C-alpha positions in Angstrom: 95.1 107.4 73.6 91.5 106.1 73.4 88.6 107.7 75.3 85.4 105.9 76.1 82.8 106.6 73.5 85.4 107.8 70.9 86.4 104.3 69.7 89.9 102.9 69.9 91.8 101.8 66.8 92.7 98.2 66.8 96.1 97.7 68.4 96.1 101.2 69.9 95.5 100.0 73.4 96.8 96.4 73.9 96.5 96.6 77.7 93.8 94.3 79.0 91.3 95.7 81.5 92.0 95.3 85.1 90.8 92.2 86.9 90.7 91.1 90.5 93.8 89.1 89.6 95.8 92.2 88.8 98.0 93.5 91.7 96.6 97.0 91.4 93.1 95.7 92.1 94.3 93.8 95.2 96.1 96.9 96.4 92.9 99.0 95.9 90.9 96.4 97.8 93.3 96.6 100.7 93.2 100.4 100.6 89.3 100.3 100.7 89.4 97.9 103.7 91.7 100.4 105.4 89.3 103.3 104.6 86.4 101.3 106.1 88.4 100.6 109.3 89.4 104.3 109.6 85.8 105.3 109.3 84.9 103.1 112.2 83.1 100.6 109.9 85.0 97.7 111.6 82.5 95.0 110.9 82.5 95.8 107.2 86.3 96.0 107.1 86.6 92.6 108.8 84.1 91.0 106.4 85.9 92.5 103.4 89.3 91.4 104.8 87.9 87.9 105.4 86.7 87.7 101.7 90.1 89.0 100.6 91.9 86.3 102.6 89.6 83.7 101.1 90.4 84.7 97.6 94.1 85.5 98.1 95.3 83.3 101.0 99.0 83.9 100.2 98.8 87.7 99.7 100.7 89.8 102.2 98.4 91.8 104.5 99.6 95.1 106.0 100.1 95.0 109.8 97.3 97.4 110.5 94.8 95.1 108.8 96.3 92.0 110.4 95.3 93.6 113.7 91.7 93.6 112.5 91.9 89.8 112.2 93.3 89.2 115.7 91.4 91.8 117.8 87.6 91.6 117.6 87.3 94.5 120.0 89.1 96.9 117.7 
């Protein structure tokens, strides 16, 4: 297993780095939006969710986050 700064032998780690196209990155983004909402940072959560929707219009959004889209008083 390679460690940053120790060099990785060619072929030792064939897994590409995560990108925003990877499912894990999208899940992390939704998790972060949830954290923002839970911290009361609703405007930031809504803005981030709007950007997420723009980039991934067909991605399933958890119900709690969908509520952010429909209830501006939340």
